[in-house]
Structure formats: structure tokens, C-alpha cells
N, C-alpha and C positions, 0 to 999 in steps of 0.2 A: 571751698566756697559752695557746694555741693549742687544737688540737680533735682530741683521742684519738681521739674516733670516725670521724675522715675515715682516720687512719692503720690502724684496724678495718678498715674497709670495705679500704682499700688491701690489707692481708695479705689480708684474704677471698677476695679475688679473683687473689692470687699467694703461696699456697700459706705463707703466714705473713709472706712476705716485702715489704722496701717499703724505697725507692730512697732518698737524700739530696734529690734534689726533691721526692718528697712529704712529705717528713717538711716541706721548707722549705712547702710547698705548706699543710702544714697548720696551717703559723702556731709553729713549735716553733723554738728557738734551740740552740745550741750547750749552753747549760745546761739545759736542758731534756732534751735527749739525753743530757750525761750523767748527771744527776737517775734517768733512767729504768732507762740501764744499772748505776748504782751498786748500783740497788733490786733489779735482777735482774727487770724486767719485759721489757727485750728485750737482745737478745745481736746483737753488731756479728760480723758474716759476712763483711766483707771490705770494704775503701776504698770508698765508695759505699753500699754493703746493710747493711739491718739484717733482723733477726724478732722479734716477737713468741716469751721466751722459752717462753709457752705452747702455740709450735706445736709439732707434728712433726716432728724433727729429720731430715727423709726427703730420698733425692737430688730429689725437683721441686725442696724451697726451696731447697736450693744450685744447680740450675739457673738456678732463677726470681733469688737472687741475681745469680751470676756478671751473668746478661743486662741487671738492672738496675743494673749496679756501672758501666756502659758505654753512653754512650747511644747509640741503632739498631743496637745489637748485635741476633744471631737466632742461635738456636740452629743449627748446625751439626754434621758428621761423626759420628761414635759416636753423641753423643747423639741428633741428627736420624733416623739410623738407628735409634735405639732407639725414637722417637715415633712414624715411619713403620713398625715392628713389622719391621722387617728380620729374614732370618731370622740369629740367632746373636747377638744385640747384647742388652747386658746394662745393667743403670745403674752405669753408671764415672766416672770422671771427669768431670765436665760441661765438651760443648765448644762454644764461641761463635764466630760471626764477626763483623769490624769492620772499617770500612775500613782502607786500606794505612797512612794517619795516625795510626789510634788504637792505644794502648798495647796490646803483645802480650806484656806480662806479666799471671799474676793468680792469689791464692795458692788458690786453690778451683777454678780451672780450663785448661784448654788453650784459648788464646787460635789462632785463624786470622787473621792479616791478608789481605783483599783489594783486589788491584787493580778488581775487577769489582764490588765489595758494590752502588754503583747500582744495575747491572743484576741479579745476582741472584735470582732467581726466589723470592717465601714465598708458605706459605700459614700459616695454624694448627694446631695438632695438638693438644688438650689442653691448651689457655688459652696456649698459646708461638705464639709466630710465629718459625717454621722453616725452612730451607732445602726447596724440595721432593723430589721422591724423587728427580728427575734432579739437579738439584744437587746432592744429598746424595752421589751415585753420584760423580760428580765429582770430589767434595769426596774422597772413601774410594779411589777410583783414585789418588792418588798416594802413598798409602802398603801398596797390594795387588800382589800378584803376580798374572801374567794367570791362572792355576787360578781362585783365589778372587774374582779378581773374575769371572770368566764366571759363575762358580756363582751369585755374588749376582747377578748381573743376569738371569740365566736364571728364578731365583726369583721376582725382582722382576715381570718382563715376564712370568713364569706365573700369575704370582697379582691380576695386575691393578693392580698399585701403580705402575706409571709403562707407558707407551707407548713406541716408537720414535719416532713422531714426535714426543713430547717434546723429545728431544733435538737437530734441527736448529737451533735458532734458539741453544742453548747453543755447539754449536761452531761454530757464524756470528758468534759475539760473542767466541769466543777466537783465531780464524782468526789463525794468525803469531806467539802469544804462548807463551810457551817455557811450560806450567802442568805440571806434574810428571803423570804418573797420563795426562794428555790424549788423548795421541796413543794409547796403549793402551786406553782406553775406546772411543775413535772404532772403532778397528779392528773391536774386538768387537762393536759395535751393526752397523756393516758387514754383520758375517756373521751377521748374523739378520733382516737385510734379507727380504723376500719373494722376489728373483728372484736370490738367491747362489745361485750354479752347487750343484749339489747333488754329494758327492765320492762316487764310488761304494764302495760298501760291501766289495767284494773287495778291494782297496786298502786300506783303512781298518781291516781283517779280518788284512790281513796285517803292517800298524804291529801292530795287537795284538799278535802271536803276535812278532815281534821284543823287544818287553819280556818276552815271559811266556816266554821262551827263558833266564831267566837263571839258573843252575845254583841260586838260591838257592831258587826257587818249586819246591814238591814239584809232581810229576805230576798231569796236566790234561789235559782232553779237550773236543775241539773241536764246536761244532755240539752239543752237549749236550742229550738230550730230557727234556723236564718235563713236569708235569703242573700245573697249578696252577687249583683249583679245578675239576677237571675236565676242563679244556682243554687239550687237549697244545701243546704248544711247545715251543721250542728257544733255546737261549743261547749266544752266542758262546763262552763259554770257562767252563769251572766246575774247580773244583781241589777235589777229596773230602780233601783229606786236615785244610783250613780250612773247609771248609762253604760256600765264596766264589765267588759267580756272577759274571763279568767282562764286560761288554758295551761293545761302541764303536759309538757312537750317530751314522750316516751321513744320518741324515735333516735335511730342511732345517727352518729356526727354525716355518713356519708346523705343518708337517707336528709336531714335536715340544711344540705348542703345542696341538693337538688330540688327542695321543696324553698328555699330560697326567694325566688323570685314570685311563687304563687302565696307564700307567706306575706309579704309584702302587698300586691294586690289583694289579696282577702281584709289586709290588716287597711289598708287604704279604703276599701271600701265598706267596714266599720266606719272610718273616720268622718265617712263621708253622711251618713247618718246619727254624728254627732255620740258616737260610740269608741272609746278607749279599751285597747285590750293590754291586758296583762299576764306575760308569756313568761313558766318557771320549767327548768330545767328538772333535770333528777338530780344535781346535786344542789341544787336550791333548794326542793323540797323534803331531802329527806335529812342534808347537812344544817342548814339555817332556815327551820320554817315559820321560828320567830321574825329574821328579818323578812321573810315574803309575807307575813302578817304585818307587820310594820306599813312595808312599802304598799298594799292593799290600803290600811286604815290612810295613809299619807295621801295618797289618790283620791280616796272617800271624800277627803276634807274639804277637798276643791271642786266635789261634784255631788249636785242636788238632785232631788226629784224630778226639777227642771232642767237636770243637763252639766254641764260643765258653766261654773261661776264666770 
């Protein structure tokens, strides 16, 4: 006969979705499933997962169905980043991780197969089992270039989503493995250790000046004086035509962490004057100066002599 009440219990905990295994646990056979789909009570979301038609067709329901459709699957990649509230991530196509031997195809999700699945650390977020913030950064490193990955890592460290120490067991686990992006992430993490050499401010300013000498950039002034909320200060470079401040950050990581709030207040003060701020790190200016230039020019395209368009 089956127990629809048990299905309701499962669905209430899983954003309206439930698995084939849970259908069997409720005592329902294939004919019972077919009847409920035919009458519109249920909808099949993908092989291995269904949902109550009465449940809202939200992103969480799709993600839940993707996880439920695969034994031992966990939320990973962009979806895990969204659940951890990483900056710049939204509810796009669900991403899950499965063991390397698992099926890599799904009609409703992107599937990551991992040879390290059994040792990947996880936690619960919003009712989902998801990779930890540090593990999520490792997964994202495979598809992100260094400036973007560095910015994401900095934000996660500064907002307390992850600590430097959390990466040690991860890097120990994957030593010797050819894992896309792992070396890039390791380098960025090592640059943020407390005892890392602090590059001289003068040297980094010269690196910034070389970027700013491009003919496509309007005239700019060096060490430009400013007043923010009555407090005097200077910036590395100011481009008046674009109302754009460009800074080269030579501080050690722990100093940037300590100054995080002060930097935000300063940037907000500039924003109140219609001025945008771009900040470039040592890695950005020394390893990818062409990307820094492109970034400045892209911002300049949207700003003119009268400020933002």
C-alpha cells in the first residue's frame, strides 16, 4: 500500500525532493510511482529523484534532487561557494561531487568526480552536506585564473570563512597528484603566511607606474593627496578624467587583515565622492601586469571626465 506520509516527511526536509531509495523505504512500488506522476501529485526531476508538485520549483529543490539522485554525493564547486556565501556566486546550475567511479553525467547538475572523495572534508550548510570552504576553494581553483582566485581567497580569509591552517591537511593529502589549480592555490596560500617576505613599497609602486604608462590611460598623478571624512591621506595614483584611484598593496597579509575595516571605510569615503578604487597586490602587478592594465582600461571605459556614466 505504501505510506505517503513518510514521503511528506522526507520532502519537508529536502525542499520538496526525495529519492528512489526513500520511495522504496515508504513501501511504494513502480506502479504507485507511475500513478502519482500521472495524477500530477509528483514530478520526476531526474533519474533517481522526484519532487512533490506542490513544492516550489526553487534552486534548492533542484540541488537537493541532484544530491539525492547519486549515492554519497555532496554539494561542491559553485554551489558550495554559494552556500558558504562566497562573494560573487549565485544560484546557477547545481554542482555536486561524487567518487571517481560514479557517473559523471546528470541532466540537472554538473558532476565532479574526485579520486580523493573519501578524504574530502564536508560540513552541513542550509540542510545540505557540502565541501568545506577550504575544499571548495580547491575545487574552484581548477577553473579560476590567479587574480580571480587570489581575490576570492582574500575575501574568504578576511571574512573568517576559512583560515590558513585549514589548507595544510588538504595539501598534504594531494601531494604528488596532478590536480588542476592546486599548485596555483598553494602558492597563493603560502604568500599569505605571517612570515612571508614583505616586498618594498617603492618597488611595487614602480611596477604600478609601468602599468599606468600605457598611452590609453589619461594623465594621472602620483602620491595624490586626499581627505576622507576630514582625515588627510595620499593614494598611489589618481586618474582625474576617470575619477579613479589605483593602489598597489605592498603590505604583508597579516597587515592587510588588520587593516581590512579601515580599507573598507576609506573606499566607502571615496565612493561618496564619486571615486572608484582599484587595488592590486604584489602577485597581480608582478605576475600578470597585462591583466591589471586590462582591468584599469575596462573600468575607464565606463567612466568619463564627468565621472561614472
